[in-house]
N, C-alpha and C positions, 0 to 999 in steps of 0.2 A: 078146679081150684088153683089159683096161681101160687107158684113157689115163692116163699118170702125171701129166697136167696138168689133168685134170678132177676135180672133187670126187668121192671114192669114195662109193659107196652103191648102192642097188638100181637096176635099170633104170629110166631116166627115162621118164615118160609126158608128157602135156600137161595138167598140172593147171590149174585156174582161177587167175588171178593173185591175189595177196594183196589183201585189201580195204584200201585206204588209210585207211579210217575206223578200222581196228583198230590203227593205229600208223603211224609214219613209214615211208614206202616204203623208204628206204635202210636203215633199221634192220631192217626185216623181211627184206630180201634178205641183209644182212650176217649176221643170225641164222641164216638157212637155210644159208648157206655155212659158218658156224662149226660147225653141227651136222654138217657133212661134213668137218670138220677143215681148213677153208680160212680163211685170214686175208687181209685186203685192206688195202693201203696205197695211198691215192689222194689226189692233190692235193699240197699242200706238206708235206714231211716235217718238221714242226715238233714241239715237245715233246708236244703233245696227241696227234698221230697216232702218234708213237713210243711213248708210254706205253700207248695203247690196244693197239697191235700187240704190244708186249712182254707185256702182261698176258694177251692172248688166246693167244699162243704158249706161255707158261708154263702156262696153264690146260690147254691141249690136251696138253702134255707130261705133265702130272700125271694126266690122265684117260684115257690110252691109250698104246699102244706102237707104233701105226702112224704112218707119215709124216704130216707136216703140209705143206700147200701154201700158199705165200705169193704172192699176186698183187700186183705192183708196177706202178703207173702214177703216177709222182711226179716232181716237180722242185722245185728250191729247197730251203729248209730249212737246218738247222744241222748241224755236225759232231757236236755233243752228241747230237742226236736220232738221227743215223745210228749212233753208237756204242752208244746204248741198245738199238737193235734188233740190231746186229751182235753185241754181247756176249751177248745172250740166245740168238741162233742158235748161237753157239759153245758155249754151256753146255748146251743142250738135250740130252736123252738120246735123242731121236728125230730121224730125218733131216728136214731142211727143204728141200723142193723149191721152187724159185722160178720163177715164170713172169712175165716182164715183158711187159705189153701196153700199147703206146702210147709211153711214154718212161720213161727213168730218167736224171736229170740231177743232177750234183753229188753230194751226200751219198747220194742214192738209188742211184746207181751202185755205191757201196760196199756197200750192203745186198745188191744183186743178186750181187755178186762172191763173197760168203762163203757162199752156199747150197751144200748138199751135192750138189745137182743143179740146173742152171740152164738155163733156156730162154727164148726170146723169140719173139714173132710176127714174121713177115717184114718188117713195116713199122715195127718198133720203132725209136725214135731214142734213142741214148745220147749223153751229153756228159760228158766228164771235165773237171771245172772245180772250182776251190776256191770255197767259198761266200763271199759277201760278209759282212763283219762290221763292226760299228761299236761305238764305246765313247766315253763322255764321262766326264770327271773331271779330276783334277789331272795334271800331267806325270808324277808318280811313279806314279799309278794307271794311266795309259796305258802307261807303260813295262812295268809288271808284267803288264798284260793282254796286251800285244803279245807278250811272251815266252811267256806261257802259250798264247796262240792259235797261235803258230808251232809250238810243241811238239805241240799237238793235230793241226795240219795234217800235221806230219811223221809222227806215228803213224798217221794216216789213210792217207797215201801208203804207208807200210810194210805196213799190213794189206792194202790192195788189191793191192800188188805181190806179196805172198805168195800171195794167192788166184789171181792171173792168171799167176804164175810169170814175172814180168818184173822187171828191176832197178828198185829204188825211184827211182833218178834218172830213169828214163824215165817212170814214172808221174807223178812230180812235174813234169816238164817238160810232159807232155801236159795235166795239170791247169792249169798256169800258162798254157798256150796256149788253154785252153778247147776241146779237141779234140772234134769230133763224130764219132760212129761209127754206121754203118748196122748192121743186124742181121748182115750178112755180115762186116763189119769187126770187130764185137764178138766174133763167133765166132773169127775169126783172132787177135784180141788176147788171147783167153782169158777174156773177161768172161762169156761164156756157153758152154755145152757143146753146145747144140742149137738149131736153129731149127724151131719147130713150124709146119707148113704146114697148108693146107686138108686136110680129111679126117684130121687128126691125125697126118699123117706127120711123122716127126722125122728131121732131117738132122744126124748127129753130125759131130764135127770130122774124123773119118777119111774122110769123103766117102761112106761107105756109108749107105744109107737103111734105116731100120727102120720098117715100116708097122704100124699098129694101128688098130683101129676103136673109137671111143667107144661106150659102151652106148647 
């Protein structure tokens, strides 16, 4: 049985590694994952990362009917970048399975929350926290920007709360406190559905384990 968290495709062998002289190593790996309908967000979730992920998700949606897997290992970033990815996930016509490996902090945690199926590795770290923001300008400009920013933060709290089935007030309070969550705590919180363990065993929220072997 194929793992839902590994890129779909034929049985994997042990091919020779890509030749770095033929292109950037990261681009080669990313291209191979894309061919298997897998998108990666790694590092800071800024506009550049969000735009690339959104474009890849939409391309895969347009070129096939099978699920897409999104790997997330990200921290920092902006609410605007998070919304760019979250809105695309909401609009796609194919399921988006999300696997968080490493960390998902701030806006990236919101991206994880909205997947149609969500998992993390056992040592993943989550942090619910509002992103830092700054603005310069006149007093009137600052007032208008602050009002707009607070509205965006409120909408972010509401979307995450809807995804994890918790009151918006609780999510807002946890973000204000900068709450950290372990993989087990994220499972209990409703941020993920499963914890993917070694040998690709998955532990769902019900406590029953479902075993499968990757190809």
